[in-house]
C-alpha positions as CSV (number, residue, x, y, z in Angstrom):
1,X,70.4,-12.3,32.7
2,X,72.8,-10.3,30.9
3,X,71.8,-7.4,28.6
4,X,73.4,-5.3,26.0
5,X,73.1,-1.5,25.6
6,X,73.8,-0.3,22.0
7,X,74.9,3.3,22.1
8,X,74.3,5.3,18.8
9,X,73.4,9.1,18.8
10,X,72.5,9.0,22.5
11,X,76.1,9.3,24.3
12,X,74.8,10.1,27.9
13,X,73.6,8.3,31.0
14,X,70.9,10.9,32.2
15,X,67.7,10.6,30.5
16,X,68.7,7.5,28.3
17,X,65.7,5.2,28.3
18,X,67.5,2.3,26.7
19,X,70.5,2.4,29.3
20,X,67.9,2.3,32.1
21,X,65.9,-0.4,30.4
22,X,69.0,-2.5,30.0
23,X,70.3,-2.0,33.3
24,X,67.0,-2.6,35.1
25,X,66.6,-5.9,33.0
26,X,70.2,-7.1,33.6
27,X,70.2,-9.0,36.7
28,X,73.6,-10.3,35.9
29,X,74.8,-7.1,34.5
30,X,74.6,-4.7,31.4
31,X,77.2,-4.1,28.9
32,X,77.5,-1.2,26.6
33,X,78.8,-1.0,23.1
34,X,79.4,1.5,20.3
35,X,80.3,1.1,16.7
36,X,82.9,3.5,15.2
37,X,82.0,3.7,11.4
38,X,84.2,6.3,9.9
39,X,83.3,5.3,6.3
40,X,79.6,5.8,7.0
41,X,80.2,8.9,8.8
42,X,82.0,10.1,5.7
43,X,79.0,8.9,3.5
44,X,76.8,11.0,5.7
45,X,79.0,13.9,5.1
46,X,80.6,14.1,8.4
47,X,83.8,16.3,8.7
48,X,86.4,16.4,11.3
49,X,84.6,18.8,13.6
50,X,81.7,16.4,14.1
51,X,83.8,13.3,14.0
52,X,86.2,14.5,16.4
53,X,83.6,15.8,18.9
54,X,81.6,12.4,18.6
55,X,84.9,10.6,19.8
56,X,85.4,13.3,22.7
57,X,81.6,12.5,23.9
58,X,82.4,8.8,23.8
59,X,85.6,9.3,25.9
60,X,83.5,11.1,28.4
61,X,80.6,8.4,28.3
62,X,83.1,5.6,28.9
63,X,83.8,7.6,32.2
64,X,80.3,8.2,33.2
65,X,79.5,4.5,32.5
66,X,82.5,3.4,34.7
67,X,81.1,5.2,37.6
68,X,77.8,3.0,37.1
69,X,79.9,-0.1,36.8
70,X,79.1,-0.6,33.0
71,X,81.9,-1.4,30.8
72,X,81.9,0.5,27.4
73,X,83.2,-1.7,24.4
74,X,84.0,-0.2,21.1
75,X,84.0,-1.8,17.9
76,X,85.6,-0.1,14.6
77,X,83.9,-1.0,11.3
78,X,83.7,0.8,8.1
79,X,80.2,0.9,7.1
80,X,76.7,0.5,8.5
81,X,75.5,-2.5,6.8
82,X,78.3,-4.5,8.7
83,X,77.2,-3.3,12.3
84,X,74.0,-5.9,12.6
85,X,76.1,-8.9,12.4
86,X,78.6,-7.3,15.0
87,X,75.9,-6.4,17.4
88,X,74.7,-10.1,17.1
89,X,78.1,-11.6,17.5
90,X,78.7,-9.3,20.5
91,X,75.5,-10.2,22.2
92,X,76.4,-14.0,21.7
93,X,79.9,-13.6,23.0
94,X,78.8,-12.0,26.4
95,X,75.8,-14.1,26.6
96,X,73.4,-11.3,26.3
97,X,69.7,-12.3,26.1
98,X,68.5,-8.8,25.5
99,X,69.7,-5.9,23.3
100,X,68.5,-2.4,23.9
101,X,69.0,0.8,22.0
102,X,67.2,4.4,21.2
103,X,65.3,4.4,18.1
104,X,66.7,6.7,15.1
105,X,64.6,8.1,12.6
106,X,66.7,7.9,9.4
107,X,65.8,5.5,6.6
108,X,69.4,4.0,6.6
109,X,69.0,3.5,10.4
110,X,65.9,1.9,10.4
111,X,66.8,-0.7,7.7
112,X,70.0,-1.3,9.8
113,X,67.8,-2.0,13.0
114,X,65.4,-4.1,11.0
115,X,68.2,-6.4,9.8
116,X,69.7,-6.3,13.4
117,X,66.3,-7.7,14.8
118,X,66.4,-10.5,12.2
119,X,70.0,-11.5,13.1
120,X,69.4,-11.5,16.8
121,X,66.0,-13.4,16.5
122,X,68.0,-16.4,15.1
123,X,69.1,-16.9,18.7
124,X,66.0,-15.8,20.5
125,X,67.8,-12.5,21.6
126,X,65.2,-9.7,22.3
127,X,65.8,-6.5,20.6
128,X,63.7,-3.4,21.9
129,X,63.9,0.1,20.7
130,X,63.2,2.7,23.0
131,X,62.1,6.4,22.4
132,X,65.1,8.3,23.6
133,X,66.0,10.8,20.9
134,X,63.1,13.4,21.4
135,X,60.8,14.7,24.0
136,X,57.7,12.9,22.7
137,X,58.1,10.2,20.2
138,X,58.1,12.2,16.9
139,X,55.9,9.3,15.3
140,X,53.2,9.6,17.8
141,X,51.9,13.2,17.0
142,X,49.6,13.3,14.0
143,X,47.2,15.4,12.8
144,X,43.3,15.1,12.9
145,X,43.7,13.0,9.8
146,X,46.3,10.6,11.1
147,X,49.0,12.0,9.1
148,X,52.1,13.9,9.8
149,X,52.3,17.6,10.1
150,X,54.0,19.5,7.4
151,X,53.7,22.9,8.9
152,X,55.3,24.0,12.3
153,X,52.4,26.0,14.0
154,X,49.9,23.1,14.2
155,X,52.6,20.5,15.0
156,X,54.0,23.0,18.0
157,X,50.3,23.4,19.1
158,X,49.8,19.5,18.9
159,X,53.3,19.0,20.7
160,X,52.4,21.3,23.7
161,X,48.9,19.7,24.0
162,X,50.4,16.3,24.0
163,X,53.0,16.8,26.6
164,X,50.7,18.7,29.0
165,X,48.3,15.5,28.8
166,X,51.2,12.9,29.3
167,X,53.1,15.0,31.7
168,X,56.8,15.9,31.6
169,X,59.7,13.4,30.9
170,X,62.2,12.6,34.1
171,X,65.8,13.4,33.3
172,X,67.1,10.4,35.8
173,X,70.5,8.5,36.0
174,X,70.5,4.7,36.8
175,X,71.9,3.4,40.0
176,X,75.4,1.8,39.7
177,X,75.5,-1.9,39.3
178,X,78.0,-4.2,40.4
179,X,81.3,-4.9,38.8
180,X,80.9,-7.7,36.4
181,X,84.8,-8.2,35.7
182,X,84.8,-6.8,31.8
183,X,87.1,-4.2,31.2
184,X,86.0,-1.4,28.9
185,X,87.9,-0.4,25.6
186,X,90.2,2.5,25.1
187,X,88.5,5.2,22.8
188,X,90.8,6.7,20.0
189,X,91.4,10.4,19.9
190,X,90.6,10.4,16.2
191,X,90.1,8.3,13.1
192,X,92.6,8.3,10.2
193,X,89.7,9.4,8.2
194,X,89.3,12.6,10.3
195,X,92.3,14.3,10.9
196,X,92.4,16.7,14.1
197,X,91.3,20.3,13.4
198,X,92.3,23.5,14.8
199,X,89.1,24.3,16.6
200,X,89.0,21.0,18.6
201,X,89.9,22.8,21.7
202,X,87.0,25.3,21.7
203,X,84.6,22.4,22.3
204,X,84.9,19.9,25.3
205,X,82.8,16.9,24.7
206,X,80.7,14.9,27.0
207,X,77.7,14.9,29.2
208,X,79.1,17.0,32.1
209,X,80.3,19.9,30.0
210,X,76.9,19.7,28.5
211,X,74.9,19.9,31.7
212,X,77.5,22.8,32.8
213,X,76.6,24.9,29.9
214,X,72.8,24.2,30.1
215,X,73.0,25.5,33.8
216,X,74.9,28.5,32.7
217,X,72.5,29.4,30.1
218,X,69.4,28.9,32.1
219,X,70.8,31.0,34.7
220,X,72.4,33.7,32.8
221,X,71.0,33.9,29.4
222,X,67.5,32.4,28.9
223,X,65.8,35.3,30.4
224,X,66.9,37.7,27.6
225,X,67.1,35.0,24.8
226,X,64.3,36.3,22.8
227,X,66.3,39.9,22.9
228,X,69.6,38.6,22.2
229,X,69.3,35.5,20.2
230,X,69.7,37.3,16.8
231,X,72.7,39.4,17.5
232,X,75.5,37.5,16.5
233,X,78.3,39.6,18.2
234,X,77.0,38.6,21.7
235,X,76.6,35.5,23.9
236,X,72.8,35.4,23.5
237,X,72.4,31.7,22.4
238,X,73.0,28.6,24.4
239,X,75.6,27.1,21.9
240,X,74.2,23.7,23.2
241,X,73.7,22.3,19.7
242,X,77.0,20.2,19.8
243,X,75.8,18.3,22.8
244,X,72.4,17.9,21.5
245,X,73.4,16.6,18.2
246,X,75.6,13.9,19.5
247,X,73.3,13.2,22.3
248,X,75.5,14.1,25.1
249,X,72.4,16.2,26.1
250,X,68.9,15.3,25.5
251,X,66.1,17.9,24.7
252,X,64.1,16.6,27.5
253,X,66.8,17.7,30.0
254,X,66.8,20.9,28.5
255,X,63.1,21.1,28.8
256,X,63.2,20.2,32.5
257,X,65.7,22.7,33.1
258,X,63.3,25.3,31.9
259,X,60.4,24.0,33.9
260,X,62.6,23.9,37.1
261,X,63.3,27.5,36.5
262,X,59.9,28.7,35.3
263,X,57.2,26.2,36.2
264,X,55.2,23.5,34.3
265,X,52.8,26.4,32.6
266,X,54.1,27.3,29.4
267,X,51.6,30.2,29.0
268,X,53.0,32.0,31.8
269,X,56.7,31.9,30.7
270,X,58.7,35.2,30.1
271,X,59.4,35.8,26.3
272,X,63.0,34.4,26.8
273,X,62.3,31.0,27.9
274,X,59.3,30.6,25.7
275,X,61.3,31.5,22.6
276,X,64.0,29.0,23.6
277,X,61.3,26.4,24.1
278,X,60.0,27.0,20.7
279,X,63.6,26.4,19.3
280,X,63.5,22.7,21.1
281,X,60.2,22.4,19.5
282,X,61.6,23.1,15.9
283,X,64.3,20.5,16.7
284,X,61.4,17.7,17.4
285,X,59.5,19.2,14.1
286,X,62.3,18.3,11.9
287,X,62.7,14.9,13.2
288,X,58.9,14.5,12.7
289,X,59.4,15.6,9.2
290,X,62.4,13.0,8.7
291,X,60.1,10.4,9.9
292,X,57.1,11.3,8.1
293,X,58.5,12.4,4.7
294,X,61.1,10.1,3.9
295,X,62.2,11.9,0.7
296,X,64.1,14.3,2.7
297,X,66.5,11.5,3.7
298,X,66.9,10.8,-0.1
299,X,68.3,14.0,-1.1
300,X,65.0,15.2,-2.3
301,X,63.2,18.7,-1.7
302,X,59.8,18.7,0.0
303,X,58.3,20.7,-2.4
304,X,58.5,18.7,-5.8
305,X,58.3,21.9,-8.0
306,X,61.5,23.1,-7.0
307,X,63.0,20.1,-8.7
308,X,62.4,22.2,-11.8
309,X,64.7,25.2,-10.4
310,X,67.6,25.5,-12.9
311,X,70.2,25.9,-10.2
312,X,73.8,27.7,-11.4
313,X,76.1,25.1,-13.0
314,X,79.1,27.3,-12.9
315,X,81.1,26.6,-9.7
316,X,82.6,29.9,-9.4
317,X,80.1,31.3,-7.0
318,X,79.8,28.3,-4.7
319,X,83.7,28.4,-4.6
320,X,83.7,32.0,-3.7
321,X,81.0,31.5,-0.9
322,X,82.7,28.5,0.6
323,X,85.9,30.5,0.7
324,X,84.4,33.6,2.4
325,X,85.3,35.6,-0.7
326,X,81.7,36.9,-1.8
327,X,82.2,40.3,-0.8
328,X,79.2,40.3,1.2
329,X,80.7,40.9,4.6
330,X,78.1,39.4,6.8
331,X,78.2,36.1,4.5
332,X,81.9,36.0,4.4
333,X,82.2,36.7,8.1
334,X,80.1,33.9,8.9
335,X,81.9,31.3,6.7
336,X,85.2,32.3,8.4
337,X,83.5,31.7,11.7
338,X,82.6,28.3,10.6
339,X,85.8,27.6,9.4
340,X,87.7,28.6,12.4
341,X,85.2,27.4,15.0
342,X,83.0,24.7,13.6
343,X,80.0,26.9,14.5
344,X,78.2,29.6,13.0
345,X,75.7,32.1,14.7
346,X,71.8,30.7,13.7
347,X,71.0,34.3,12.5
348,X,74.1,34.3,10.1
349,X,73.3,30.8,9.1
350,X,70.1,31.9,7.5
351,X,71.5,34.9,5.9
352,X,74.4,32.8,4.4
353,X,72.0,29.9,3.3
354,X,69.4,32.2,1.7
355,X,72.2,34.3,-0.2
356,X,73.5,31.0,-1.5
357,X,70.4,29.7,-2.7
358,X,68.7,32.9,-4.0
359,X,71.3,35.7,-4.9
360,X,73.6,33.1,-6.2
361,X,71.0,30.3,-7.3
362,X,73.2,27.6,-6.0
363,X,71.7,24.4,-5.2
364,X,70.6,24.1,-1.5
365,X,72.0,20.6,-1.2
366,X,75.9,22.0,-2.0
367,X,75.2,24.4,1.0
368,X,73.7,21.5,3.1
369,X,76.9,19.3,2.6
370,X,79.4,22.2,3.1
371,X,77.8,22.9,6.4
372,X,77.5,19.2,7.4
373,X,81.4,18.9,6.5
374,X,82.4,21.7,8.6
375,X,79.8,22.0,11.5
376,X,80.8,20.3,15.0
377,X,76.9,20.4,15.7
378,X,76.1,18.9,12.4
379,X,72.6,17.0,12.8
380,X,71.0,15.8,9.6
381,X,67.5,16.7,10.4
382,X,68.1,20.0,11.6
383,X,70.5,21.1,9.0
384,X,68.4,19.6,6.2
385,X,65.4,21.4,7.5
386,X,67.2,24.8,7.7
387,X,68.6,24.5,4.3
388,X,65.3,23.7,2.5
389,X,63.7,26.6,4.7
390,X,66.2,29.0,3.4
391,X,65.9,27.7,-0.2
392,X,61.9,27.5,-0.3
393,X,62.1,24.1,-1.0
394,X,61.1,22.5,2.2
395,X,58.3,22.2,4.6
396,X,56.9,25.4,5.9
397,X,59.5,27.0,4.2
398,X,60.1,30.8,3.5
399,X,58.2,31.8,0.5
400,X,60.3,32.0,-2.7
401,X,59.6,35.8,-3.1
402,X,60.8,36.7,0.5
403,X,64.6,37.0,0.1
404,X,66.8,38.3,2.9
405,X,68.9,41.3,1.8
406,X,72.2,40.5,3.5
407,X,73.3,44.0,3.9
408,X,70.1,45.2,5.5
409,X,70.3,42.1,7.9
410,X,73.9,43.1,8.8
411,X,72.6,46.9,9.5
412,X,69.9,45.4,11.8
413,X,71.7,42.7,13.4
414,X,75.5,43.9,13.5
415,X,75.3,47.7,13.2
416,X,78.7,48.6,14.5
417,X,80.1,45.5,12.5
418,X,81.5,43.9,15.8
419,X,80.6,40.5,14.6
420,X,82.0,41.4,11.0
421,X,85.3,42.8,12.2
422,X,85.8,39.9,14.5
423,X,85.6,37.1,11.9
424,X,86.4,39.1,8.5
425,X,90.1,38.7,7.8
426,X,89.9,41.7,5.4
427,X,88.8,45.4,6.0
428,X,84.9,45.4,5.7
429,X,83.9,46.8,2.2
430,X,87.1,46.2,0.5
431,X,86.2,43.8,-2.2
432,X,83.3,44.1,-4.6
433,X,80.6,42.0,-4.2
434,X,80.2,39.1,-7.0
435,X,76.4,39.9,-7.6
436,X,74.2,42.7,-7.6
437,X,72.0,42.2,-4.7
438,X,68.9,44.0,-6.4
439,X,69.5,42.2,-9.7
440,X,70.0,38.9,-8.2
441,X,67.1,39.0,-6.1
442,X,64.7,39.7,-9.0
443,X,66.3,37.0,-11.1
444,X,65.7,34.6,-8.0
445,X,62.1,35.3,-8.0
446,X,61.7,35.0,-11.7
447,X,63.4,31.7,-11.8
448,X,61.3,30.4,-8.9
449,X,58.1,31.4,-10.2
450,X,58.9,30.1,-13.7
451,X,59.7,26.6,-12.2
452,X,56.5,26.6,-10.3
453,X,54.3,27.7,-13.3
454,X,56.0,24.9,-15.3
455,X,55.4,22.6,-12.6
456,X,51.7,23.4,-12.3
457,X,51.2,22.9,-16.0
458,X,53.0,19.5,-15.9
459,X,52.0,17.9,-12.9
460,X,49.6,15.2,-12.3
461,X,46.7,15.1,-9.9
462,X,49.1,13.7,-7.1
463,X,51.5,16.5,-7.7
464,X,54.3,14.5,-9.6
465,X,56.0,15.5,-12.6
466,X,54.6,14.4,-15.9
467,X,57.3,14.0,-18.6
468,X,56.5,14.9,-22.2
469,X,55.9,11.2,-23.3
470,X,53.3,11.1,-20.5
471,X,55.5,8.9,-18.1
472,X,55.5,10.0,-14.4
473,X,58.6,11.1,-12.7
474,X,58.2,10.2,-9.0
């Protein structure tokens, strides 16, 4: 029997259950396929940094699969709706009786897989989805009431309890198969929809580079992670997010590296590894939220009352923010780091996001799209979760009245302005801030407070808005 493994957001050979299952079942060989969908990537707000890195990871995956005797085929198609038909035709062309893939959590992706299953069923081709994009299948973690978690702390507690009960995942690589006489396809360097970008050389895509960086981080930086992670001028974070977001590296492999270094008892770990584990669990949590609360995939906030926040309609504040010209040096430095490298330090991401959504009162969705378009590590669940946290619209979000003062944040985390001077293309303090921080903070608090009070006076018992004529806006 021949099998087909359909790669999506999992461009690796280690800890890839769909690849392993397909190779185990393929007594007459396993074939791999990946669909390049540039228009769909555009619809999902990808920019050149993300798209180019994805193609680089795909090129590296082709080489890794060749070492296993598995040919990688690529097909270019503009939109996701055409993919199910192509999966079906590819399986028929090569005589594959089974198709294997790792489960995606997004609404569009779930619908795509349901359609694919229907197409394949017409020829009695089995379609099996595996849980390869999270350490624990995120749909299996539930509260005592059987509902998804909306708060991180109890989710984290349940996650740790579950993994200790089940045991830790294995990060294994399949054994090579015999040559099946099918040549792999060439991988394009770039798509015409996504021109090359200046920071591409900073990021080497692929599984081997991700594993190398993971090893370096565990050996040299994980021990001091809790101390160094908030200082943007030093290499205190893992910078593994691009490999995690493309699936060139799995979160389970990261966890296993921590366990190999510090043992299986989480409670005995030093602060550094414990804090990094917490970040891996946050990543799992945001996937859990995306699956359990579909509105986040529909451009909606988790907190319905925040739909009443009257966001700024003047484009000037957003333009200043996206250009790195707000006059708030730490914010502008972060934007310039992002534009030059495709990456921004996580502490600075929080500062810039909260400044945009609170001090400038710009809709968080505008910032979310801008980050998506410029981040090499763009990941919908994590990006959406981070923006909704900063804007106080999301699950377990920062309370609307707790607003970072970006200048104090800079004094705390960049006291000698090393980070600011590295990325800011002007003398610090040389331009006047576009808003008064104290006044804009109070305006944000008043605006959010009024929105919440208005909502509480007009919502029905299910928490949905009721319009003046009594109709529901769900």
